[in-house]
C-alpha positions as CSV (number, residue, x, y, z in Angstrom):
1,M,-24.1,3.8,8.1
2,S,-22.5,5.6,5.1
3,L,-18.9,4.6,5.4
4,L,-16.7,5.5,2.5
5,V,-13.0,4.8,1.9
6,V,-10.9,6.2,-0.9
7,G,-7.3,5.2,-1.2
8,L,-4.4,3.7,-3.0
9,S,-2.0,0.9,-2.1
10,H,0.8,-1.3,-3.5
11,R,-2.0,-3.4,-5.2
12,S,-3.4,-0.4,-7.1
13,A,-0.4,1.9,-7.7
14,P,3.3,1.6,-8.6
15,V,5.8,2.3,-5.8
16,S,6.8,5.6,-7.6
17,V,3.3,7.0,-7.2
18,L,3.0,5.7,-3.6
19,E,6.3,7.3,-2.8
20,R,5.2,10.7,-4.1
21,A,1.8,10.5,-2.4
22,S,3.1,9.7,1.0
23,L,1.9,11.9,3.9
24,S,3.8,13.2,6.8
25,A,2.2,13.1,10.3
26,E,1.5,16.9,10.0
27,A,-0.1,16.4,6.6
28,Q,-2.3,13.6,7.9
29,T,-3.6,15.8,10.7
30,K,-4.4,18.6,8.2
31,L,-6.1,16.1,5.9
32,L,-8.3,15.0,8.7
33,Q,-9.3,18.5,9.6
34,D,-10.1,19.4,6.1
35,T,-12.1,16.1,5.7
36,V,-14.6,16.9,8.5
37,A,-14.8,20.5,7.3
38,A,-16.0,19.3,3.9
39,E,-19.7,19.2,3.4
40,P,-20.3,15.5,2.7
41,A,-18.2,14.1,5.6
42,S,-18.9,14.2,9.4
43,E,-16.1,11.9,10.5
44,G,-12.6,11.1,9.1
45,A,-9.6,8.8,9.7
46,V,-6.4,8.3,7.7
47,L,-4.5,5.0,7.5
48,A,-1.1,5.8,6.1
49,T,1.6,3.1,5.9
50,C,4.6,2.3,3.7
51,N,2.2,0.5,1.3
52,R,-1.1,2.4,1.5
53,I,-2.8,5.7,2.0
54,E,-6.5,5.5,2.8
55,L,-9.0,8.1,3.8
56,Y,-12.1,6.8,5.7
57,A,-15.1,9.0,6.2
58,D,-18.8,8.9,7.3
59,V,-20.6,10.7,4.4
60,D,-24.1,11.6,3.6
61,K,-23.7,11.5,-0.2
62,F,-21.8,8.8,-2.1
63,H,-20.8,10.6,-5.3
64,A,-20.1,13.9,-3.6
65,G,-18.1,12.0,-1.0
66,V,-16.0,10.2,-3.5
67,A,-15.2,13.5,-5.4
68,E,-14.4,15.4,-2.2
69,L,-12.2,12.7,-0.7
70,S,-10.3,12.1,-3.9
71,T,-9.7,15.8,-4.3
72,L,-8.5,16.1,-0.7
73,L,-6.1,13.2,-1.1
74,A,-4.7,14.8,-4.3
75,Q,-4.3,18.2,-2.6
76,H,-2.5,16.9,0.5
77,S,-0.3,14.3,-1.3
78,G,0.9,16.8,-3.9
79,V,0.0,14.4,-6.8
80,G,-2.3,15.9,-9.3
81,L,-5.9,14.6,-9.3
82,E,-5.8,13.5,-12.9
83,E,-2.6,11.5,-12.3
84,L,-3.8,10.1,-9.0
85,T,-7.3,9.0,-10.0
86,P,-6.4,5.9,-12.1
87,Y,-4.8,4.4,-9.0
88,L,-7.5,5.1,-6.5
89,Y,-10.0,2.5,-5.3
90,V,-13.3,3.2,-3.6
91,H,-15.2,1.0,-1.1
92,Y,-18.6,1.9,0.4
93,E,-20.6,0.7,3.4
94,D,-20.2,-3.1,3.9
95,R,-17.4,-3.3,1.3
96,A,-15.5,-0.6,3.1
97,V,-15.9,-2.6,6.4
98,H,-14.7,-5.8,4.6
99,H,-11.7,-3.9,3.2
100,L,-10.5,-2.6,6.6
101,F,-11.0,-5.9,8.4
102,S,-9.0,-7.6,5.6
103,V,-6.3,-5.0,6.0
104,A,-6.3,-5.6,9.8
105,C,-5.8,-9.3,9.3
106,G,-2.9,-8.8,7.0
107,L,-4.7,-10.2,4.0
108,D,-4.0,-7.0,2.0
109,S,-0.4,-6.5,3.1
110,M,2.6,-6.8,0.8
111,V,3.6,-9.8,3.0
112,V,0.4,-11.7,3.7
113,G,-0.2,-12.2,7.4
114,E,2.2,-9.6,8.8
115,G,0.9,-8.3,12.1
116,Q,2.5,-4.8,12.1
117,I,-0.5,-3.3,10.4
118,L,-2.5,-3.7,13.7
119,G,-0.2,-1.1,15.4
120,Q,-0.6,1.2,12.4
121,I,-4.4,0.9,12.6
122,K,-4.2,1.7,16.3
123,D,-2.1,4.8,15.6
124,S,-4.6,5.9,12.9
125,L,-7.4,5.7,15.4
126,A,-5.5,7.5,18.1
127,R,-4.7,10.3,15.6
128,A,-8.4,10.7,14.6
129,Q,-9.4,10.7,18.2
130,A,-6.8,13.3,19.1
131,T,-8.0,15.6,16.3
132,H,-11.7,14.9,17.2
133,T,-12.5,13.6,13.8
134,A,-13.6,10.1,14.8
135,G,-17.2,9.8,15.9
136,R,-19.2,6.8,16.8
137,L,-18.9,5.1,13.4
138,L,-15.2,5.3,13.0
139,N,-14.5,4.6,16.6
140,D,-16.6,1.4,16.5
141,L,-15.1,0.5,13.1
142,F,-11.4,0.8,13.9
143,Q,-11.8,-0.8,17.4
144,Q,-13.6,-3.7,15.9
145,A,-10.9,-4.0,13.1
146,L,-8.3,-4.3,15.9
147,R,-10.3,-7.1,17.5
148,V,-10.8,-8.9,14.2
149,G,-7.1,-8.7,13.5
150,K,-6.2,-10.1,16.9
151,R,-8.7,-12.9,16.5
152,A,-7.3,-13.8,13.1
153,H,-3.8,-14.1,14.5
154,S,-4.9,-16.0,17.6
155,E,-7.4,-18.5,16.0
156,T,-5.5,-19.3,12.8
157,G,-2.0,-19.8,11.5
158,I,-2.1,-16.7,9.3
159,D,1.3,-15.8,10.8
160,R,2.7,-18.8,8.9
161,A,1.5,-17.3,5.6
162,G,4.2,-14.6,5.8
163,Q,6.4,-12.6,8.0
164,S,6.6,-9.0,9.0
165,L,8.0,-6.7,6.3
166,V,11.2,-6.3,8.3
167,T,11.8,-10.1,8.4
168,F,10.9,-10.5,4.8
169,G,13.3,-7.7,3.8
170,L,16.1,-9.3,5.8
171,E,15.4,-12.6,4.1
172,Q,15.8,-10.9,0.7
173,L,19.1,-9.4,1.8
174,A,20.3,-12.8,3.0
175,L,19.7,-14.4,-0.4
176,G,18.4,-17.7,0.8
177,T,20.7,-18.0,3.8
178,P,18.9,-18.3,7.2
179,V,18.7,-14.8,8.6
180,T,20.2,-16.0,11.9
181,S,23.2,-17.4,10.2
182,W,23.6,-14.4,7.8
183,A,23.2,-11.8,10.6
184,R,25.4,-13.4,13.2
185,G,28.3,-11.1,14.2
186,K,27.4,-8.3,11.8
187,K,27.3,-4.6,12.8
188,A,24.0,-3.0,12.1
189,L,23.0,0.7,11.7
190,V,19.3,1.6,12.1
191,I,18.3,5.0,10.9
192,G,15.1,6.3,12.6
193,A,13.5,5.4,15.9
194,G,9.9,5.0,15.0
195,S,7.8,1.8,15.1
196,M,9.3,0.3,12.0
197,S,12.9,1.1,13.0
198,S,12.3,-0.2,16.5
199,L,11.0,-3.5,15.1
200,S,14.0,-3.7,12.8
201,A,16.4,-3.1,15.6
202,A,14.7,-5.7,17.8
203,T,14.6,-8.2,14.9
204,L,18.3,-7.7,14.1
205,A,19.2,-8.1,17.8
206,R,17.3,-11.4,18.0
207,A,18.9,-12.6,14.8
208,G,22.3,-12.3,16.4
209,V,24.0,-9.2,15.2
210,A,26.9,-8.1,17.4
211,E,26.1,-4.4,17.5
212,V,23.1,-2.1,16.8
213,V,23.8,1.6,16.3
214,V,20.7,3.8,16.3
215,A,20.7,7.2,14.5
216,N,17.8,9.6,14.9
217,R,17.1,13.3,14.6
218,T,15.7,13.3,18.1
219,P,18.4,11.9,20.5
220,D,16.0,11.1,23.3
221,R,14.1,8.6,21.0
222,A,17.3,7.0,19.9
223,E,18.5,6.6,23.5
224,R,15.1,5.1,24.5
225,L,15.4,2.5,21.8
226,V,18.9,1.6,22.9
227,R,17.7,1.1,26.5
228,I,14.9,-1.2,25.2
229,L,17.4,-3.3,23.3
230,T,20.0,-3.6,26.0
231,E,17.7,-3.9,29.1
232,G,15.3,-6.4,27.6
233,G,17.4,-9.4,28.8
234,D,16.5,-11.6,25.8
235,T,19.7,-10.7,23.8
236,D,23.3,-9.8,24.6
237,V,23.6,-7.2,21.7
238,T,25.6,-4.1,22.2
239,A,23.7,-0.9,21.3
240,R,24.4,2.8,21.2
241,A,22.8,6.0,20.0
242,V,24.5,8.5,17.6
243,P,23.3,11.8,16.1
244,M,22.4,11.9,12.4
245,T,25.6,13.7,11.6
246,S,27.5,10.5,12.5
247,V,25.7,8.4,9.8
248,P,28.5,8.9,7.1
249,F,31.1,7.6,9.5
250,E,28.9,4.7,10.8
251,L,28.4,3.7,7.1
252,T,32.1,2.8,6.9
253,R,31.7,0.4,9.8
254,A,28.3,-1.1,9.2
255,D,27.5,-4.4,7.5
256,V,23.7,-3.9,7.6
257,V,21.8,-0.7,7.4
258,V,18.0,-0.4,7.9
259,S,16.5,3.0,7.2
260,C,12.9,4.0,7.8
261,T,12.4,7.7,8.6
262,G,9.8,10.3,7.8
263,A,12.1,12.4,5.7
264,T,10.8,13.8,2.5
265,G,14.2,13.7,0.8
266,L,17.0,11.1,0.6
267,V,18.8,10.2,3.8
268,L,21.5,8.2,2.1
269,T,22.7,9.5,-1.2
270,G,24.6,7.4,-3.8
271,D,27.8,9.3,-2.9
272,M,27.4,8.6,0.8
273,V,26.9,4.9,0.2
274,A,29.9,4.8,-2.2
275,A,32.1,6.5,0.4
276,G,30.8,3.9,3.0
277,V,32.1,1.0,1.0
278,E,35.3,2.7,-0.4
279,G,38.3,0.6,0.5
280,R,36.2,-2.5,1.4
281,V,35.8,-3.7,-2.2
282,D,38.1,-4.1,-5.2
283,A,38.3,-1.1,-7.5
284,T,36.4,-3.0,-10.2
285,P,34.8,-0.9,-13.0
286,V,31.1,-0.7,-12.5
287,V,29.2,-2.5,-15.2
288,D,25.5,-1.7,-15.7
289,L,24.4,-5.3,-15.9
290,D,20.8,-4.4,-16.6
291,A,21.9,-2.4,-19.7
292,V,24.1,-5.3,-20.8
293,A,21.3,-7.8,-20.4
294,E,18.9,-5.6,-22.3
295,E,21.4,-5.2,-25.2
296,D,21.9,-9.0,-25.3
297,A,18.2,-9.6,-25.4
298,R,17.8,-7.1,-28.2
299,E,20.6,-8.7,-30.3
300,S,19.3,-12.2,-29.7
301,A,15.7,-11.4,-30.5
302,P,14.3,-13.1,-33.6
303,V,14.1,-10.7,-36.6
304,A,11.4,-11.0,-39.1
305,Q,12.8,-12.1,-42.5
306,P,12.0,-10.0,-45.6
307,P,10.0,-11.8,-48.2
308,A,11.6,-12.9,-51.5
309,E,11.2,-10.4,-54.3
310,D,11.0,-11.0,-58.0
311,G,14.3,-10.5,-59.9
312,C,16.5,-10.0,-56.8
313,P,19.8,-11.9,-57.2
314,V,20.0,-12.3,-53.4
315,D,18.0,-15.0,-51.6
316,L,16.5,-12.6,-49.1
317,P,14.9,-15.1,-46.7
318,T,18.2,-16.7,-46.0
319,V,20.0,-13.5,-45.1
320,R,21.5,-13.7,-41.7
321,P,19.1,-12.4,-39.0
322,G,19.9,-9.1,-37.4
323,F,21.6,-7.4,-40.5
324,S,20.2,-5.0,-43.1
325,V,19.3,-6.6,-46.4
326,M,21.1,-3.7,-48.1
327,G,24.1,-3.7,-45.8
328,E,27.5,-5.3,-46.5
329,A,26.7,-8.4,-44.4
330,A,23.8,-9.2,-46.8
331,V,26.2,-9.4,-49.8
332,A,29.2,-10.8,-48.0
333,G,31.1,-13.3,-50.3
334,M,29.5,-12.1,-53.5
335,D,31.7,-11.4,-56.5
336,A,31.7,-8.1,-58.4
337,A,29.4,-9.3,-61.2
338,T,26.7,-10.4,-58.8
339,L,27.0,-7.1,-56.9
340,E,26.5,-5.2,-60.1
341,Q,23.4,-7.1,-60.8
342,H,22.2,-6.5,-57.3
343,G,22.9,-2.8,-57.7
344,A,20.9,-2.6,-60.8
345,W,18.0,-4.4,-59.2
346,A,18.2,-2.2,-56.1
347,A,17.5,0.9,-58.3
348,G,14.5,-0.8,-59.9
349,S,10.8,-0.4,-59.5
350,A,10.4,-3.4,-57.1
351,V,12.6,-1.7,-54.5
352,E,10.9,1.6,-55.1
353,R,7.6,0.0,-54.3
354,R,9.0,-1.7,-51.2
355,D,10.8,1.4,-50.0
356,A,7.8,3.6,-50.6
357,A,6.0,1.5,-48.1
358,R,8.9,1.8,-45.7
359,G,9.2,5.5,-46.1
360,T,12.7,5.4,-47.6
361,G,14.0,5.7,-51.2
362,P,16.3,3.4,-53.2
363,E,18.9,6.0,-53.9
364,A,20.8,5.4,-50.6
365,D,20.7,1.6,-51.0
366,A,21.9,1.9,-54.6
367,E,24.9,4.0,-53.5
368,V,25.8,1.5,-50.8
369,I,25.7,-1.4,-53.3
370,G,27.6,0.6,-55.8
371,A,30.4,1.2,-53.3
372,L,30.4,-2.5,-52.4
373,A,30.7,-3.4,-56.1
374,A,33.7,-1.0,-56.5
375,A,35.3,-2.7,-53.5
376,A,34.7,-6.1,-55.0
377,S,36.4,-5.1,-58.2
378,A,39.4,-4.0,-56.2
379,I,39.8,-7.1,-54.0
380,G,37.8,-9.7,-55.9
381,R,35.2,-10.5,-53.2
382,I,33.6,-8.9,-50.2
383,P,35.0,-10.6,-47.1
384,E,32.5,-12.2,-44.8
385,R,31.9,-10.4,-41.5
386,R,31.4,-12.4,-38.3
387,R,29.6,-11.3,-35.2
388,P,32.0,-10.6,-32.4
389,E,32.7,-13.4,-30.0
390,P,31.0,-13.0,-26.6
391,V,33.1,-11.4,-23.9
392,D,33.0,-12.5,-20.3
393,L,31.7,-9.7,-18.1
394,P,33.4,-8.8,-14.9
395,Q,31.7,-10.3,-11.9
396,R,30.3,-8.0,-9.3
397,P,32.1,-8.3,-5.9
398,E,30.3,-10.0,-3.0
399,P,28.3,-7.4,-1.0
400,V,30.0,-5.9,2.0
401,L,27.1,-3.5,2.8
402,F,23.5,-4.6,2.9
403,L,20.9,-1.8,2.8
404,L,17.2,-2.3,3.7
405,D,15.1,0.8,2.8
406,L,11.6,0.5,4.4
407,A,10.7,4.2,4.0
408,M,8.1,5.7,1.8
409,P,9.2,8.0,0.2
410,R,12.5,6.1,0.0
411,D,15.5,7.0,2.2
412,V,18.2,5.5,0.1
413,D,19.2,6.6,-3.4
414,A,18.2,4.0,-5.9
415,A,21.7,4.5,-7.6
416,A,23.1,2.4,-4.8
417,H,21.8,-0.6,-6.7
418,R,24.6,-0.2,-9.2
419,L,27.5,0.2,-6.7
420,P,29.9,-2.7,-6.4
421,G,29.8,-4.3,-3.0
422,V,26.3,-3.1,-2.2
423,R,23.1,-5.0,-2.0
424,L,20.0,-2.8,-1.7
425,V,16.4,-4.0,-1.0
426,D,13.7,-1.4,-1.0
427,I,9.9,-1.3,-1.0
428,E,9.8,-1.7,-4.8
429,S,12.0,-4.8,-4.8
430,L,10.1,-6.2,-1.9
431,A,6.8,-5.8,-3.8
432,E,8.3,-7.8,-6.7
433,A,9.7,-10.5,-4.4
434,S,6.4,-10.9,-2.5
435,A,4.3,-11.3,-5.6
436,D,5.1,-15.0,-5.8
437,A,5.0,-15.6,-2.0
438,P,3.1,-18.8,-1.1
439,M,-0.3,-18.5,0.5
440,A,-1.0,-20.6,3.5
441,A,-4.2,-22.6,3.8
442,D,-5.0,-20.5,6.9
443,V,-5.8,-17.6,4.6
444,D,-9.1,-19.1,3.7
445,Q,-10.0,-19.5,7.4
446,V,-9.1,-15.8,8.0
447,R,-11.3,-14.8,5.0
448,R,-14.3,-16.6,6.6
449,I,-13.6,-14.8,9.9
450,V,-13.6,-11.5,8.1
451,S,-16.9,-12.3,6.3
452,D,-18.6,-13.3,9.6
453,E,-17.3,-10.2,11.4
454,V,-18.4,-7.9,8.6
455,A,-21.9,-9.3,8.8
456,A,-22.0,-9.0,12.6
457,F,-20.6,-5.4,12.5
458,G,-23.2,-4.4,9.9
459,A,-26.0,-5.9,12.0
460,A,-24.9,-4.2,15.1
461,Q,-24.6,-0.8,13.3
462,R,-28.1,-1.2,11.8
463,A,-29.5,-2.2,15.2
464,A,-27.8,0.8,16.8
465,H,-29.2,3.1,14.1
466,I,-32.8,2.3,15.2
467,T,-32.2,2.4,18.9
468,P,-32.6,6.2,19.2
469,T,-36.0,5.9,17.4
470,V,-37.1,3.2,19.8
471,V,-36.0,5.3,22.8
472,A,-37.8,8.3,21.4
473,L,-41.0,6.1,20.9
474,R,-40.9,4.9,24.5
475,T,-40.2,8.4,25.8
476,M,-43.3,9.7,23.9
477,A,-45.3,6.8,25.4
478,A,-44.2,7.7,28.9
479,D,-45.1,11.3,28.3
480,V,-48.6,10.2,27.1
481,V,-49.0,8.1,30.3
482,A,-47.9,11.1,32.5
483,G,-50.3,13.4,30.7
484,E,-53.3,11.0,31.1
485,M,-52.5,10.5,34.8
486,A,-52.5,14.3,35.3
487,R,-55.9,14.5,33.7
488,L,-57.2,11.7,35.9
489,E,-56.0,13.5,39.0
490,G,-57.9,16.6,37.8
491,R,-61.1,14.6,37.5
492,L,-60.6,12.6,40.7
493,P,-59.0,15.0,43.1
494,G,-59.7,12.7,46.1
495,L,-57.7,9.8,44.7
496,D,-55.4,8.5,47.4
497,D,-51.7,7.7,46.8
498,K,-52.2,4.0,46.9
499,H,-54.8,3.9,44.2
500,R,-53.0,6.5,42.1
501,A,-49.8,4.4,42.1
502,E,-51.8,1.3,41.2
503,I,-53.5,3.0,38.2
504,T,-50.3,4.5,37.0
505,Q,-48.5,1.1,37.1
506,T,-51.4,-0.6,35.3
507,V,-51.4,2.0,32.5
508,R,-47.6,1.7,32.1
509,R,-47.9,-2.1,31.9
510,V,-50.5,-1.8,29.1
511,V,-48.3,0.6,27.1
512,D,-45.2,-1.6,27.6
513,K,-47.0,-4.7,26.4
514,L,-48.3,-2.9,23.4
515,L,-44.9,-1.6,22.5
516,H,-42.8,-4.7,23.4
517,A,-43.4,-6.9,20.3
518,P,-43.1,-4.1,17.8
519,T,-39.9,-2.6,19.2
520,V,-38.3,-6.1,19.6
521,R,-39.3,-7.0,16.1
522,V,-38.2,-3.8,14.5
523,K,-34.7,-4.2,16.1
524,Q,-34.5,-7.7,14.6
525,L,-35.6,-6.4,11.2
526,A,-33.3,-3.4,11.3
527,A,-30.2,-5.7,11.9
528,E,-30.8,-7.4,8.6
529,P,-29.4,-6.1,5.3
530,G,-31.7,-3.3,4.0
531,G,-33.2,-2.8,7.4
532,A,-32.3,0.9,7.8
533,G,-35.7,1.9,6.4
534,Y,-37.5,0.5,9.5
535,A,-36.4,3.4,11.6
536,D,-37.9,5.8,9.1
537,A,-41.2,3.8,9.1
538,L,-41.4,3.8,12.9
539,R,-40.9,7.6,13.0
540,T,-43.6,8.0,10.3
541,L,-46.1,5.7,11.9
542,F,-45.9,7.3,15.4
543,D,-45.2,10.8,14.2
544,L,-42.0,11.1,16.2
545,D,-40.2,14.4,16.2
546,P,-36.9,14.0,14.3
547,E,-35.3,16.4,16.7
548,T,-36.2,14.2,19.6
549,V,-34.6,11.2,17.9
550,A,-31.5,13.3,17.1
551,S,-31.2,14.5,20.7
552,V,-31.2,10.9,21.9
553,S,-28.3,10.1,19.5
554,R,-26.4,13.1,20.8
555,A,-26.9,12.1,24.4
556,E,-25.7,8.5,23.7
557,E,-22.6,9.8,21.9
558,S,-21.8,12.2,24.8
559,T,-22.1,9.4,27.3
560,E,-19.8,7.2,25.2
561,K,-17.2,10.0,24.8
562,N,-17.2,10.6,28.6
563,A,-16.6,6.9,29.2
564,E,-13.7,6.9,26.8
565,N,-12.2,10.0,28.4
566,R,-12.4,8.4,31.8
567,G,-10.6,5.3,30.5
568,P,-10.8,1.9,32.1
569,G,-11.7,1.8,35.8
């Protein structure tokens, strides 16, 4: 087994990079085709979700495989290789298996324990099978990952460690209010009809929204989702399908909008969202609260005080923080005589030395102080200047439109964050909110399950690797028996059928007994870590033809593929 995975996720890359590197369904198919066409890889599968893009391959060379897979990801994502490389991670052989099993259990998800990833792994396997890029290794790997994920959810309480991304997003919109209380009676607009959008619509219906409107570019898919919502029997929600052209109007009616499409550009622009809330909020001037907070932090930050300098008439360390030593605030309250002394000092050598280190000259400071001295002569003293009193900022109005953007790349213009009456939660804000999510004790149990399953999968793969060699050895032994029986018949032409059968059976039993212990033992040894070399040793000891071994492998793969095509009986 030479399994290699190269990818990036919310753990390794910022959302902005993930957003740009996202792959459409068509791009994923092309990536798979190019992967198996590349020299180091014989199999390929792509796992692409909102939070990760991973390329799995069976390679015959590690370094060449890493280089090729990284280059392919860069080419098909449109992000330059130099920019993408710092965010890529690489797992090989057992570590790659461990990574996928952890992903399947929800341990690597943005919201720990979410189960939606299982459906995405299933879709990934189906795509690889449809493009004929999944061979024995990746078929076994992904099918086992699905079983491990299901086992983790059935045997542990990993579901309690987190919720699906949809539920978590709705909780962020609700700002601490129970989702069922917050959603009750609201009108929801769901944009898209894929798996994430369908889950969102079902979650909103169960939470108690009064209406769900589904907008999708393909009307049939929107209608199908509406039928599922209304015919399920577990909710009394009203649902209807609308074309994408109706989205601007539906925005004016909706209270909650969930968008998750495969669009490469924005689905909801800032202007569309602003038009959707127009008339529903007070015409309050929009204040950029982030900019205001940043300015406040800058003004209140401690400022390093200048050291005292010989001969300076001003006590520099006591100067009010945040003001220039040479500015008017530094000399506020001084009389003209002191200012003249200060001006003379400012033109002196001490200032020259200090300003030379700062990269400025004393001339400008001397001119300022001279002007201040002239002002002091006219009015007697320099009046003290006070910092302006803090001004109460206008409060943002309560949200009337809640937006949940689960798409990658994003569907909703980030400018909607600044619109009054709008609350937007997107993948980036979800990543920040989930960073401090509590971890359930069941996570440790899931990790043990993953470790056990990785060891079992590795042992099974190593044992399977030696099986063609054992089959080839027994085939060679059968050929030897057949050849020797033919020679015996030539020497004893009068041998009757009864005796011929008895001799044949005896020779076969001898061969079987001689081969039994070595073949059983070599399978056991091969299943242990580092056991792959036993197959090579067996082929060398018995001088087995490599082509014979390869033909056995091809025959087994053909049998398995036919069984998969037939489906369950």
